[in-house]
N, CA, C and O atoms as a MOPAC input file, in Angstrom:
PM7 MOZYME 1SCF
protein

 N      0.97100 1    -1.15200 1     0.00400 1
 C      0.34300 1     0.11600 1    -0.16100 1
 C      0.78000 1     1.31400 1    -0.09400 1
 O      1.61400 1     1.60200 1     0.76500 1
 N      0.34100 1     2.18000 1    -0.91800 1
 C      1.50000 1     3.34500 1    -0.86200 1
 C      1.01000 1     4.23200 1     0.21200 1
 O     -0.18700 1     4.48000 1     0.35100 1
 N      2.04100 1     4.76300 1     1.05500 1
 C      1.67100 1     5.85000 1     2.11200 1
 C      1.62600 1     7.09800 1     1.34300 1
 O      1.80300 1     7.09900 1     0.12500 1
 N      1.38500 1     8.19300 1     2.04200 1
 C      0.91900 1     9.59000 1     1.36600 1
 C      1.95400 1    10.74000 1     2.53500 1
 O      2.27000 1    10.37400 1     3.66800 1
 N      2.19200 1    11.58400 1     2.17500 1
 C      2.63000 1    12.60600 1     2.63100 1
 C      1.87000 1    13.85900 1     2.66200 1
 O      1.75200 1    14.38200 1     1.55400 1
 N      1.41300 1    14.37600 1     3.48400 1
 C      0.38700 1    15.38400 1     3.33200 1
 C      1.50700 1    16.82700 1     3.40900 1
 O      2.24500 1    17.02600 1     4.37400 1
 N      1.45700 1    17.46300 1     2.55400 1
 C      2.35700 1    18.92900 1     2.69100 1
 C      1.96700 1    19.46100 1     1.61100 1
 O      1.27700 1    18.92800 1     0.74100 1
 N      2.50500 1    20.80100 1     1.63200 1
 C      1.99100 1    21.91900 1     0.63200 1
 C      3.16600 1    21.56300 1    -0.48600 1
 O      2.86400 1    21.82400 1    -1.65100 1
 N      4.25400 1    21.08800 1    -0.28300 1
 C      5.30500 1    20.94000 1    -1.46900 1
 C      5.50200 1    19.29000 1    -1.50300 1
 O      5.53700 1    18.52800 1    -0.53700 1
 N      5.58900 1    19.05900 1    -2.54300 1
 C      5.74400 1    17.50700 1    -3.01500 1
 C      7.10600 1    17.28300 1    -2.99600 1
 O      7.30800 1    16.32000 1    -2.25600 1
 N      8.16200 1    17.72200 1    -3.46500 1
 C      9.26200 1    17.52300 1    -3.19100 1
 C     10.26700 1    18.94600 1    -3.44400 1
 O      9.86200 1    20.10200 1    -3.56500 1
 N     11.59800 1    18.49100 1    -3.47700 1
 C     12.33800 1    19.62600 1    -3.83700 1
 C     11.97600 1    20.53000 1    -5.29000 1
 O     11.69800 1    21.70600 1    -5.52700 1
 N     12.14100 1    19.32800 1    -6.06900 1
 C     11.70100 1    19.88100 1    -7.66000 1
 C     10.41300 1    20.28900 1    -7.77700 1
 O     10.11300 1    20.67300 1    -8.90800 1
 N      9.53000 1    20.32500 1    -6.92500 1
 C      8.23900 1    20.50900 1    -7.29500 1
 C      7.58600 1    21.64800 1    -6.19000 1
 O      7.60000 1    21.28900 1    -5.01300 1
 N      7.11000 1    22.77300 1    -6.44600 1
 C      6.66600 1    23.91700 1    -5.71300 1
 C      5.21900 1    24.02600 1    -5.87700 1
 O      4.68000 1    24.31900 1    -6.94400 1
 N      4.56700 1    23.76400 1    -4.70500 1
 C      3.28300 1    23.84000 1    -5.12600 1
 C      2.84200 1    25.12600 1    -4.21700 1
 O      3.31300 1    25.27400 1    -3.08900 1
 N      2.05400 1    25.90000 1    -4.69200 1
 C      1.28000 1    26.97300 1    -4.09700 1
 C     -0.37700 1    27.18900 1    -3.96200 1
 O     -1.12500 1    27.37900 1    -4.92100 1
 N     -0.74800 1    27.12400 1    -2.67600 1
 C     -2.50000 1    27.11100 1    -2.94300 1
 C     -2.80100 1    28.42800 1    -2.56200 1
 O     -2.14900 1    28.88700 1    -1.62500 1
 N     -3.66200 1    29.13600 1    -3.10100 1
 C     -4.51400 1    30.04600 1    -2.75100 1
 C     -6.12800 1    29.91200 1    -2.70500 1
 O     -6.65700 1    29.45900 1    -3.72000 1
 N     -6.83700 1    30.21600 1    -1.76600 1
 C     -8.28200 1    30.10400 1    -1.57700 1
 C     -8.84000 1    31.89200 1    -1.40500 1
 O     -8.13300 1    32.78900 1    -0.94600 1
 N    -10.20100 1    32.04500 1    -1.88700 1
 C    -10.73800 1    33.34700 1    -1.82300 1
 C    -10.49000 1    33.98000 1    -0.78800 1
 O    -10.34900 1    33.12800 1     0.09000 1
 N    -10.31400 1    35.24400 1    -0.25100 1
 C    -10.29000 1    35.67500 1     0.59600 1
 C    -11.92400 1    35.46600 1     1.58800 1
 O    -12.09500 1    35.42400 1     2.80600 1
 N    -12.82700 1    35.37800 1     0.53800 1
 C    -13.96400 1    35.45900 1     1.22900 1
 C    -14.51400 1    33.87900 1     1.93200 1
 O    -13.73400 1    32.93500 1     2.05600 1
 N    -15.69400 1    33.82500 1     2.26700 1
 C    -15.97100 1    32.65200 1     2.68900 1
 C    -15.83200 1    31.72800 1     1.59300 1
 O    -15.76900 1    32.12300 1     0.42900 1
 N    -15.77200 1    30.27300 1     1.98200 1
 C    -15.46100 1    29.20300 1     1.08600 1
 C    -16.38700 1    28.97300 1    -0.00700 1
 O    -17.48000 1    29.04500 1     0.55400 1
 N    -16.60300 1    28.73300 1    -1.26100 1
 C    -17.34000 1    28.61500 1    -2.10200 1
 C    -18.27100 1    27.11100 1    -1.81100 1
 O    -17.69700 1    26.31100 1    -1.07200 1
 N    -19.35300 1    26.78100 1    -2.22700 1
 C    -20.11500 1    25.63100 1    -2.06500 1
 C    -19.22500 1    24.30400 1    -2.67600 1
 O    -19.23300 1    23.17700 1    -2.18200 1
 N    -18.45400 1    24.74000 1    -3.88300 1
 C    -17.83600 1    23.57400 1    -4.72000 1
 C    -16.53900 1    23.53800 1    -4.03400 1
 O    -15.83400 1    22.63000 1    -4.47400 1
 N    -15.93800 1    24.29600 1    -3.00600 1
 C    -14.85200 1    24.34700 1    -2.28500 1
 C    -13.55700 1    24.49600 1    -3.24700 1
 O    -12.52900 1    23.84800 1    -3.05300 1
 N    -13.71500 1    25.39400 1    -4.27100 1
 C    -12.37900 1    25.29800 1    -5.22300 1
 C    -11.16500 1    25.95200 1    -4.57600 1
 O    -11.24400 1    26.83700 1    -3.72400 1
 N    -10.08800 1    25.46200 1    -5.03500 1
 C     -8.81300 1    26.04400 1    -4.52300 1
 C     -7.78500 1    26.10900 1    -5.81100 1
 O     -8.04800 1    25.25200 1    -6.65400 1
 N     -6.90100 1    26.78000 1    -6.06000 1
 C     -6.10500 1    27.06300 1    -7.05100 1
 C     -4.60100 1    26.75600 1    -6.30800 1
 O     -4.10100 1    27.08800 1    -5.23400 1
 N     -4.09000 1    25.81500 1    -7.64800 1
 C     -2.68500 1    25.24600 1    -7.16400 1
 C     -1.82100 1    25.56500 1    -8.26200 1
 O     -2.19400 1    25.45200 1    -9.42900 1
 N     -0.66100 1    25.96600 1    -7.92500 1
 C      0.44000 1    26.07700 1    -9.39900 1
 C      1.41700 1    25.18700 1    -9.07800 1
 O      1.82100 1    24.96600 1    -7.93600 1
 N      1.88300 1    24.56000 1   -10.30800 1
 C      2.79000 1    23.74300 1   -10.07300 1
 C      4.28000 1    24.22200 1   -11.26000 1
 O      4.27100 1    24.67800 1   -12.40300 1
 N      5.22600 1    23.91500 1   -10.48200 1
 C      6.41100 1    24.35600 1   -11.12000 1
 C      6.94800 1    22.99000 1   -12.28200 1
 O      7.71100 1    23.11800 1   -13.24000 1
 N      6.40700 1    21.99100 1   -11.90500 1
 C      6.64600 1    20.82900 1   -12.71200 1
 C      5.58500 1    20.08600 1   -13.09600 1
 O      4.43800 1    20.52600 1   -13.02400 1
 N      5.84800 1    18.99500 1   -13.50100 1
 C      4.44600 1    18.24900 1   -14.25500 1
 C      4.03500 1    17.35200 1   -12.52000 1
 O      4.77300 1    17.04800 1   -11.58300 1
 N      2.81500 1    17.20800 1   -12.70200 1
 C      2.37300 1    16.42100 1   -11.45600 1
 C      1.37400 1    15.20600 1   -12.09800 1
 O      0.83500 1    15.36700 1   -13.19300 1
 N      1.19800 1    14.03600 1   -11.33500 1
 C      0.29600 1    13.02300 1   -11.73600 1
 C     -0.97700 1    13.12500 1   -11.09900 1
 O     -0.99600 1    13.61800 1    -9.97200 1
 N     -2.13300 1    12.71300 1   -11.66500 1
 C     -3.56400 1    12.39700 1   -11.24600 1
 C     -3.91700 1    11.35800 1   -11.94200 1
 O     -3.41100 1    11.04900 1   -13.02100 1
 N     -5.09700 1    10.56000 1   -11.18400 1
 C     -5.53300 1     9.38500 1   -11.79000 1
 C     -5.87200 1     9.53100 1   -13.01400 1
 O     -6.86700 1    10.19300 1   -13.31200 1
 N     -4.83600 1     8.73300 1   -14.23500 1
 C     -5.32900 1     8.98200 1   -15.76400 1
 C     -4.68700 1    10.11800 1   -16.64000 1
 O     -4.78800 1    10.26300 1   -17.85800 1
 N     -3.91800 1    10.98500 1   -15.61800 1
 C     -3.58900 1    12.29400 1   -16.24200 1
 C     -2.53600 1    12.72300 1   -15.79300 1
 O     -2.35000 1    12.35300 1   -14.63400 1
 N     -1.41300 1    13.62000 1   -16.38600 1
 C     -0.38800 1    14.20800 1   -16.10500 1
 C     -0.53400 1    15.66200 1   -16.44400 1
 O     -0.74300 1    16.03100 1   -17.59900 1
 N     -0.44500 1    16.31700 1   -15.63500 1
 C     -0.54500 1    17.67100 1   -15.72200 1
 C      0.73000 1    18.33200 1   -15.93200 1
 O      1.68800 1    18.01100 1   -15.23000 1
 N      0.83300 1    19.18100 1   -16.78500 1
 C      2.09400 1    20.23400 1   -17.29800 1
 C      2.17600 1    21.08600 1   -16.02200 1
 O      1.27300 1    21.18400 1   -15.19200 1
 N      3.29100 1    21.64600 1   -15.97500 1
 C      3.40300 1    22.87000 1   -15.23700 1
 C      2.44200 1    23.81100 1   -15.39700 1
 O      2.16900 1    24.08400 1   -16.56600 1
 N      1.83000 1    24.40400 1   -14.50800 1
 C      0.93200 1    25.54900 1   -14.63800 1
 C     -0.27100 1    26.01100 1   -13.33400 1
 O     -0.05500 1    25.74200 1   -12.15200 1
 N     -1.16900 1    26.53000 1   -13.67500 1
 C     -2.19100 1    26.84200 1   -12.55600 1
 C     -3.38000 1    26.23600 1   -12.74800 1
 O     -3.95900 1    26.44600 1   -13.81400 1
 N     -3.94500 1    25.41400 1   -11.80900 1
 C     -5.04500 1    24.64700 1   -11.88000 1
 C     -5.89800 1    25.19300 1   -10.43100 1
 O     -5.45600 1    25.72400 1    -9.41200 1
 N     -7.46500 1    24.77000 1   -10.87300 1
 C     -8.25500 1    24.97100 1   -10.09600 1
 C     -8.84800 1    23.12400 1    -9.62800 1
 O     -9.00000 1    22.27200 1   -10.50300 1
 N     -9.03600 1    22.91400 1    -8.49600 1
 C     -9.74600 1    21.63000 1    -8.05200 1
 C    -11.15900 1    22.26200 1    -7.24300 1
 O    -11.11600 1    23.33400 1    -6.63900 1
 N    -11.95000 1    21.72400 1    -7.30300 1
 C    -13.19700 1    21.92900 1    -7.05200 1
 C    -14.18500 1    20.60000 1    -7.22600 1
 O    -14.04000 1    19.82100 1    -8.16800 1
 N    -15.10500 1    20.45300 1    -6.30300 1
 C    -16.04600 1    19.55800 1    -6.17000 1
 C    -16.89200 1    19.68700 1    -7.44200 1
 O    -17.25400 1    20.79300 1    -7.84500 1
 N    -17.25400 1    18.36100 1    -8.17100 1
 C    -17.92900 1    18.50300 1    -9.83000 1
 C    -19.51900 1    18.66400 1    -9.28100 1
 O    -20.29100 1    19.11500 1   -10.12600 1
 N    -20.02000 1    18.38600 1    -8.12300 1
 C    -21.46000 1    18.63500 1    -7.83200 1
 C    -21.45500 1    18.38800 1    -6.67400 1
 O    -21.59700 1    17.25000 1    -6.22600 1
 N    -21.20900 1    19.90600 1    -5.66400 1
 C    -21.12400 1    20.12700 1    -4.25100 1
 C    -22.86100 1    19.51800 1    -3.65200 1
 O    -23.02400 1    18.94200 1    -2.57700 1
 N    -23.93100 1    19.81600 1    -4.60500 1
 C    -25.25100 1    19.80500 1    -4.15200 1
 C    -25.60200 1    18.46500 1    -3.94200 1
 O    -26.58400 1    18.25200 1    -3.23100 1
 N    -24.87400 1    17.34400 1    -4.51500 1
 C    -25.07200 1    15.68900 1    -4.74500 1
 C    -24.16900 1    15.17000 1    -3.82900 1
 O    -23.89400 1    13.97400 1    -3.92000 1
 N    -23.54700 1    15.99000 1    -2.78000 1
 C    -22.90500 1    15.43100 1    -1.86100 1
 C    -21.85500 1    14.51300 1    -2.40100 1
 O    -21.52800 1    13.59700 1    -1.64600 1
 N    -21.24800 1    14.58500 1    -3.59500 1
 C    -20.63500 1    13.63100 1    -4.36000 1
 C    -19.18000 1    13.71700 1    -4.02200 1
 O    -18.89300 1    14.74400 1    -3.40700 1
 N    -18.26000 1    12.96100 1    -4.25000 1
 C    -16.79400 1    13.00700 1    -3.94800 1
 C    -15.97600 1    13.42900 1    -5.41100 1
 O    -14.74700 1    13.47400 1    -5.37000 1
 N    -16.54400 1    13.67200 1    -6.43600 1
 C    -16.35200 1    13.79100 1    -7.72400 1
 C    -15.35500 1    15.11400 1    -7.30600 1
 O    -15.83000 1    15.97900 1    -6.56900 1
 N    -14.20400 1    15.21500 1    -7.71700 1
 C    -13.35000 1    15.99900 1    -7.83300 1
 C    -12.85400 1    16.59300 1    -9.58700 1
 O    -12.10000 1    15.96600 1   -10.33200 1
 N    -13.40600 1    17.70200 1    -9.85700 1
 C    -13.16900 1    18.46900 1   -11.11700 1
 C    -11.85400 1    19.26100 1   -10.99300 1
 O    -11.67800 1    20.00000 1   -10.02400 1
 N    -10.81900 1    19.10100 1   -12.07500 1
 C     -9.51500 1    19.79500 1   -11.99500 1
 C     -9.82300 1    20.16800 1   -13.38200 1
 O    -10.20700 1    19.47500 1   -14.32400 1
 N     -9.52700 1    21.61900 1   -13.27700 1
 C     -9.87800 1    22.46300 1   -14.50100 1
 C     -8.02600 1    23.37500 1   -14.60400 1
 O     -6.99700 1    23.19600 1   -13.95300 1
 N     -8.31100 1    24.14100 1   -15.52400 1
 C     -7.09900 1    25.47100 1   -15.71400 1
 C     -7.69400 1    26.51600 1   -14.89400 1
 O     -8.86100 1    26.49500 1   -14.50300 1
 N     -6.68100 1    27.60400 1   -14.60400 1
 C     -7.09700 1    28.18100 1   -13.37900 1
 C     -8.35000 1    28.82800 1   -13.72100 1
 O     -9.07700 1    29.02400 1   -12.74800 1
 N     -8.82000 1    29.23400 1   -14.90600 1
 C    -10.10400 1    29.89200 1   -15.35000 1
 C    -11.31500 1    29.37900 1   -15.51500 1
 O    -12.31400 1    30.06000 1   -15.74700 1
 N    -11.28900 1    27.87200 1   -15.37900 1
 C    -12.25600 1    26.82700 1   -15.08000 1
 C    -12.88100 1    26.73200 1   -16.22400 1
 O    -14.08900 1    26.49700 1   -16.20000 1
 N    -12.21300 1    26.89200 1   -17.44600 1
 C    -12.73900 1    26.91000 1   -18.95900 1
 C    -12.26400 1    25.54800 1   -19.50300 1
 O    -13.02400 1    24.98000 1   -20.28600 1
 N    -10.92500 1    24.87100 1   -19.13200 1
 C    -10.54600 1    23.64200 1   -19.65900 1
 C    -10.67300 1    22.61500 1   -18.63400 1
 O    -10.15100 1    22.91500 1   -17.56000 1
 N    -11.25200 1    21.44800 1   -18.70200 1
 C    -11.24900 1    20.41700 1   -17.96400 1
 C    -10.38700 1    19.36700 1   -18.25300 1
 O    -10.63200 1    18.68000 1   -19.24500 1
 N     -9.49000 1    19.14000 1   -17.61000 1
 C     -8.20400 1    18.16100 1   -17.53300 1
 C     -8.82900 1    16.81700 1   -17.07100 1
 O     -8.49100 1    15.81300 1   -17.69700 1
 N     -9.61300 1    16.70400 1   -16.14900 1
 C    -10.14000 1    15.30000 1   -15.25400 1
 C    -11.50900 1    15.68400 1   -14.21400 1
 O    -11.71800 1    16.75200 1   -13.63800 1
 N    -12.01400 1    14.92500 1   -14.20300 1
 C    -13.06100 1    14.21400 1   -13.21300 1
 C    -12.77800 1    13.17500 1   -12.63800 1
 O    -12.80900 1    12.07800 1   -13.19600 1
 N    -12.35300 1    13.41900 1   -11.03600 1
 C    -11.78500 1    12.17600 1   -10.51800 1
 C    -12.95000 1    11.44700 1    -9.42400 1
 O    -13.70600 1    12.13800 1    -8.74100 1
 N    -12.94300 1    10.05800 1    -9.40000 1
 C    -13.82100 1     9.77800 1    -8.00100 1
 C    -12.62600 1     9.86100 1    -7.13100 1
 O    -11.45200 1     9.87800 1    -7.50300 1
 N    -13.15900 1     9.91800 1    -5.72400 1
 C    -12.57900 1     9.94500 1    -4.28100 1
 C    -12.97300 1     9.64300 1    -3.27300 1
 O    -14.14700 1     9.92500 1    -3.03200 1
 N    -12.33400 1     9.08300 1    -2.45800 1
 C    -12.66100 1     8.61200 1    -1.32600 1
 C    -12.47600 1     9.65600 1    -0.14400 1
 O    -11.67700 1    10.58000 1    -0.29900 1
 N    -13.12300 1     9.54200 1     0.91200 1
 C    -13.16300 1    10.38800 1     1.98500 1
 C    -11.83500 1    10.09800 1     2.56100 1
 O    -11.40400 1     8.95100 1     2.67800 1
 N    -10.97800 1    11.51600 1     3.03900 1
 C     -9.85900 1    10.86200 1     3.92000 1
 C     -9.88600 1    11.91200 1     4.93100 1
 O    -10.40300 1    13.00700 1     4.70800 1
 N     -9.26400 1    11.55700 1     6.18800 1
 C     -9.55300 1    12.31700 1     7.58900 1
 C     -8.38900 1    12.25900 1     8.18300 1
 O     -7.67500 1    11.25700 1     8.22500 1
 N     -8.09800 1    13.55200 1     8.76600 1
 C     -7.03800 1    14.13000 1     9.77200 1
 C     -7.37000 1    14.58100 1    10.92900 1
 O     -8.51700 1    15.00600 1    11.07200 1
 N     -6.73200 1    14.59100 1    11.69100 1
 C     -6.95400 1    15.56200 1    13.11500 1
 C     -6.98900 1    17.03200 1    13.22800 1
 O     -7.66800 1    17.59900 1    14.08400 1
 N     -6.26200 1    17.64700 1    12.36800 1
 C     -6.32700 1    18.86200 1    12.47100 1
 C     -6.72100 1    19.51800 1    11.03900 1
 O     -6.37200 1    18.93200 1    10.01400 1
 N     -7.30500 1    20.49300 1    10.98300 1
 C     -7.81500 1    21.14900 1     9.74800 1
 C     -6.48800 1    22.06800 1     9.16800 1
 O     -5.72900 1    22.60700 1     9.97300 1
 N     -6.34500 1    22.15700 1     8.10100 1
 C     -5.21900 1    22.67900 1     7.37900 1
 C     -5.57800 1    24.37700 1     7.08200 1
 O     -6.53000 1    24.49900 1     6.31100 1
 N     -5.15000 1    25.32000 1     7.42600 1
 C     -5.66400 1    26.57300 1     7.61000 1
 C     -5.53300 1    27.11600 1     6.00100 1
 O     -5.99500 1    28.22200 1     5.72200 1
 N     -5.11700 1    26.58300 1     5.33500 1
 C     -4.99400 1    26.61000 1     3.86700 1
 C     -5.50500 1    25.42500 1     2.96300 1
 O     -5.64100 1    24.33200 1     3.51300 1
 N     -5.78600 1    25.54200 1     1.68200 1
 C     -6.00600 1    24.43000 1     0.85900 1
 C     -4.65200 1    23.59800 1     0.67200 1
 O     -3.63700 1    24.29200 1     0.61200 1
 N     -4.49300 1    22.28400 1     0.57600 1
 C     -3.21300 1    21.64000 1     0.20900 1
 C     -3.71600 1    20.49200 1    -0.24200 1
 O     -4.87100 1    20.07900 1    -0.14200 1
 N     -2.32500 1    19.75500 1    -0.99400 1
 C     -2.18200 1    18.84700 1    -1.68300 1
 C     -1.27000 1    17.88500 1    -1.04900 1
 O     -0.24900 1    18.27200 1    -0.48100 1
 N     -1.66400 1    16.40100 1    -1.14000 1
 C     -0.92700 1    15.40700 1    -0.14700 1
 C     -0.54100 1    14.80300 1    -1.28500 1
 O     -1.39100 1    14.55600 1    -2.14000 1
 N      1.04300 1    14.40700 1    -1.51500 1
 C      1.87000 1    13.51800 1    -2.43800 1
 C      1.96300 1    11.96700 1    -2.18100 1
 O      2.12400 1    11.65500 1    -1.00100 1
 N      1.90400 1    11.17600 1    -2.89600 1
 C      2.20000 1     9.80600 1    -2.50600 1
 C      4.08700 1     9.75100 1    -2.46900 1
 O      4.91400 1    10.16300 1    -3.28200 1
 N      4.22300 1     9.10200 1    -1.24000 1
 C      5.94400 1     9.00400 1    -1.05000 1
 C      6.06900 1     7.71900 1    -1.76800 1
 O      5.13500 1     6.92500 1    -1.88700 1
 N      7.41900 1     7.51900 1    -2.30500 1
 C      8.26800 1     6.33000 1    -2.67400 1
 C      7.79100 1     5.91700 1    -4.37400 1
 O      7.86300 1     4.82800 1    -4.94400 1
 N      7.31600 1     7.19000 1    -4.86000 1
 C      7.08800 1     6.86200 1    -6.33700 1
 C      8.07800 1     6.72800 1    -7.30500 1
 O      9.10200 1     7.38700 1    -7.12400 1
 N      8.01200 1     6.11300 1    -8.16600 1
 C      9.38000 1     5.99900 1    -9.27000 1
 C      9.75000 1     7.43100 1    -9.53600 1
 O      9.05500 1     8.43900 1    -9.66600 1
 N     11.30200 1     7.18800 1    -9.58700 1
 C     11.58400 1     8.69300 1    -9.59300 1
 C     11.82800 1     9.05600 1   -11.04900 1
 O     12.34800 1    10.14800 1   -11.27500 1
 N     11.48500 1     8.19700 1   -12.13500 1
 C     11.24400 1     8.55700 1   -13.34500 1
 C      9.90700 1     9.31800 1   -13.56900 1
 O      9.97400 1    10.02300 1   -14.57600 1
 N      8.77600 1     9.38100 1   -12.96200 1
 C      7.48900 1     9.48200 1   -12.86900 1
 C      7.15000 1    11.23900 1   -12.19600 1
 O      7.96200 1    11.77400 1   -11.44100 1
 N      6.18000 1    11.75900 1   -12.52100 1
 C      5.88600 1    12.82600 1   -12.11300 1
 C      5.40000 1    12.67600 1   -10.81000 1
 O      4.65800 1    11.71600 1   -10.60300 1
 N      5.66400 1    13.41200 1    -9.91800 1
 C      4.93600 1    13.47500 1    -8.27900 1
 C      3.35300 1    13.11300 1    -8.41400 1
 O      2.61800 1    13.83900 1    -9.08200 1
 N      2.90300 1    12.04400 1    -7.79700 1
 C      1.36000 1    11.79500 1    -7.66100 1
 C      0.66600 1    12.25600 1    -6.53600 1
 O      0.90400 1    12.00900 1    -5.35300 1
 N     -0.43000 1    13.11900 1    -7.14000 1
 C     -1.28400 1    13.71800 1    -5.72600 1
 C     -1.87000 1    12.45000 1    -5.49500 1
 O     -2.14200 1    11.56900 1    -6.31100 1
 N     -2.06100 1    12.48700 1    -3.98600 1
 C     -3.04800 1    11.35200 1    -3.35600 1
 C     -4.22800 1    11.90100 1    -2.67500 1
 O     -5.29400 1    11.28800 1    -2.62800 1
 N     -4.00700 1    13.24500 1    -2.06000 1
 C     -5.13600 1    13.94100 1    -1.65500 1
 C     -5.29500 1    15.53500 1    -1.77600 1
 O     -4.44000 1    16.31200 1    -2.20100 1
 N     -6.57500 1    15.84600 1    -1.31000 1
 C     -6.65000 1    17.15000 1    -1.47300 1
 C     -7.61000 1    17.51100 1    -0.36100 1
 O     -8.70500 1    17.05800 1    -0.02700 1
 N     -6.71700 1    18.62700 1     0.17300 1
 C     -7.79100 1    19.13800 1     1.69000 1
 C     -8.07500 1    20.31300 1     1.26900 1
 O     -7.31600 1    20.92200 1     0.51500 1
 N     -9.28200 1    20.82700 1     1.72500 1
 C     -9.71300 1    22.01600 1     1.68100 1
 C     -9.33200 1    22.99500 1     2.91100 1
 O     -9.00500 1    22.50500 1     3.99200 1
 N     -9.36800 1    23.98000 1     2.77100 1
 C     -9.21800 1    25.22900 1     3.78300 1
 C    -10.25100 1    25.00800 1     5.08000 1
 O    -11.42200 1    25.38700 1     5.04700 1
 N     -9.66900 1    24.36800 1     6.17800 1
 C    -10.55200 1    24.66800 1     7.26500 1
 C    -11.29700 1    23.35900 1     7.56700 1
 O    -12.18100 1    23.29300 1     8.42100 1
 N    -10.90300 1    22.35300 1     6.84100 1
 C    -11.61500 1    20.92500 1     6.74000 1
 C    -10.88300 1    19.91900 1     7.41200 1
 O     -9.73200 1    19.81000 1     6.99200 1
 N    -11.18100 1    19.19100 1     8.27800 1
 C    -10.57600 1    18.19300 1     8.75100 1
 C    -11.24100 1    16.52500 1     7.54700 1
 O    -10.77400 1    15.40100 1     7.72800 1
 N    -11.96500 1    16.72600 1     6.82200 1
 C    -12.20700 1    15.63800 1     5.75800 1
 C    -11.46500 1    16.22200 1     4.63100 1
 O    -11.18600 1    17.41200 1     4.48600 1
 N    -11.15400 1    15.15500 1     3.78000 1
 C    -10.23800 1    15.73900 1     2.70000 1
 C    -11.03600 1    14.66300 1     1.61900 1
 O    -12.07100 1    14.01600 1     1.77600 1
 N    -10.17300 1    14.75300 1     0.55300 1
 C    -10.41800 1    13.89600 1    -0.69800 1
 C     -9.02900 1    12.93700 1    -1.13900 1
 O     -7.88500 1    13.34400 1    -1.34100 1
 N     -9.50400 1    11.66600 1    -1.20400 1
 C     -8.26600 1    10.89500 1    -1.63000 1
 C     -8.49200 1    10.58100 1    -2.95400 1
 O     -9.63300 1    10.17500 1    -3.17600 1
 N     -7.75100 1    10.64700 1    -3.89500 1
 C     -8.01500 1    10.29800 1    -5.32800 1
 C     -7.84300 1     8.36800 1    -5.40900 1
 O     -7.16700 1     7.67100 1    -4.65300 1
 N     -8.50700 1     8.01600 1    -6.31300 1
 C     -8.38800 1     6.82700 1    -6.54600 1
 C     -8.10000 1     6.26100 1    -7.90700 1
 O     -8.82600 1     6.45700 1    -8.88200 1
 N     -6.86600 1     5.46100 1    -7.91700 1
 C     -5.82200 1     5.22800 1    -8.87100 1
 C     -6.17300 1     3.99300 1    -9.69900 1
 O     -6.57600 1     3.02000 1    -9.06200 1
 N     -6.09000 1     3.90300 1   -10.87400 1
 C     -6.47800 1     2.61300 1   -11.36600 1
 C     -5.38600 1     1.67000 1   -10.94800 1
 O     -4.28300 1     2.21200 1   -10.87100 1
 N     -5.42500 1     0.34200 1   -10.64700 1
 C     -4.62200 1    -0.48700 1   -10.09300 1
 C     -3.38300 1    -0.39600 1   -10.90900 1
 O     -2.32800 1    -0.20100 1   -10.30500 1
 N     -3.37500 1    -0.51100 1   -12.18300 1
 C     -2.22100 1    -0.49800 1   -13.02700 1
 C     -1.34600 1     0.91500 1   -12.94700 1
 O     -0.11500 1     0.94700 1   -12.95300 1
 N     -2.03300 1     1.83400 1   -12.88600 1
 C     -1.27100 1     3.04200 1   -12.62900 1
 C     -0.66900 1     3.38000 1   -11.41200 1
 O      0.28600 1     4.15200 1   -11.32500 1
 N     -1.28200 1     2.74400 1   -10.34500 1
 C     -0.90700 1     2.82200 1    -8.93200 1
 C      0.44300 1     1.88400 1    -8.80600 1
 O      1.44500 1     2.36800 1    -8.27900 1
 N      0.44700 1     0.47300 1    -9.32400 1
 C      1.52900 1    -0.04500 1    -9.69200 1
 C      2.91400 1     0.28900 1   -10.04200 1
 O      4.00500 1     0.24800 1    -9.47300 1
 N      2.32100 1     0.74400 1   -11.55100 1
 C      3.54400 1     1.81800 1   -12.05700 1
 C      4.01100 1     2.86000 1   -11.12900 1
 O      5.23400 1     2.92100 1   -11.00500 1
 N      3.31100 1     3.68400 1   -10.45800 1
 C      3.70000 1     4.90700 1    -9.77700 1
 C      4.70300 1     4.32100 1    -8.61300 1
 O      5.82300 1     4.77500 1    -8.37800 1
 N      4.14300 1     3.34000 1    -8.00400 1
 C      4.86700 1     2.43400 1    -6.75800 1
 C      6.65800 1     2.08400 1    -7.30100 1
 O      7.70800 1     2.48600 1    -6.80000 1
 N      6.49600 1     1.48100 1    -8.10700 1
 C      7.49400 1     0.67500 1    -8.62600 1
 C      8.99200 1     1.40200 1    -8.94000 1
 O      9.14600 1     2.16200 1    -9.89600 1
 N     10.28200 1     0.98600 1    -7.80300 1
 C     10.97600 1     1.84200 1    -7.88200 1
 C     12.03500 1     1.39700 1    -8.98600 1
 O     12.21300 1     0.23700 1    -9.35500 1
 N     12.74300 1     2.58400 1    -9.47000 1
 C     13.71900 1     2.43000 1   -10.63900 1
 C     15.15600 1     1.73500 1    -9.90300 1
 O     15.60500 1     2.06000 1    -8.80400 1
 N     15.65400 1     0.82700 1   -10.71800 1
 C     16.73100 1    -0.14900 1   -10.75200 1
 C     17.50900 1     0.02800 1   -11.60600 1
 O     17.03300 1     0.63800 1   -12.56400 1
 N     18.83000 1    -0.32000 1   -11.71700 1
 C     19.52300 1    -0.69200 1   -12.68000 1
 C     18.74600 1    -1.90500 1   -13.13300 1
 O     18.59800 1    -2.89400 1   -12.41500 1
 N     18.22200 1    -1.78100 1   -14.44100 1
 C     17.69300 1    -2.89300 1   -15.54100 1
 C     15.94600 1    -3.10400 1   -15.37200 1
 O     15.13700 1    -3.97200 1   -15.70200 1
 N     15.89700 1    -1.85700 1   -14.70500 1
 C     14.34700 1    -1.26700 1   -14.66200 1
 C     13.39500 1    -2.32900 1   -13.79600 1
 O     12.17700 1    -2.18100 1   -13.89000 1
 N     13.77400 1    -3.09600 1   -13.19100 1
 C     12.74000 1    -4.05600 1   -12.11100 1
 C     12.51300 1    -3.15500 1   -10.85900 1
 O     13.18000 1    -2.21700 1   -10.42100 1
 N     11.88600 1    -3.47200 1   -10.62100 1
 C     11.26800 1    -3.12000 1    -8.79900 1
 C     12.08800 1    -4.12200 1    -7.79200 1
 O     11.87400 1    -4.09000 1    -6.58000 1

C-alpha cells in the first residue's frame, strides 16, 4: 500500500502554492494550485501551470473532483475520490503527494485537503497506474 505525505510541497523539484478566495469558501470548495513541474493524477499528468480543484457536484454530496485550468474553462479530469480524514484542519487548501513513487515519474497527488476541513478527498488510482507509480527504478528497470 502506498503511503502519503500531506504537505504543501511535494518535493524539492516541485513547488506547490495554494490560494483560496479571501471570502467564505464557495460551495464547490474550489482551490487554486500552481505547479512548477508536472504532476500526476489518476489517468492524467498535468504540465506545469495553474489549476483549479473543485467539487464537480457539491449539491449531490458527491466526492467527484474536477480539475480545470485556473479559469475553469478547460477540464483536465473528473476524478472519483474517497473520504480522507485527519486530526487537524489545514488553514489553507493543500495537496498530499504519494511517497516512494518511481523517480522517473511526475509526483503523484494522493489527497486534496480544503481550507479549514478535517475531511478531505483521496484520489482513486486505477490499479495498473498505482503499481506503475510505486515501482522503484533500479538498474535494469526492475522493482
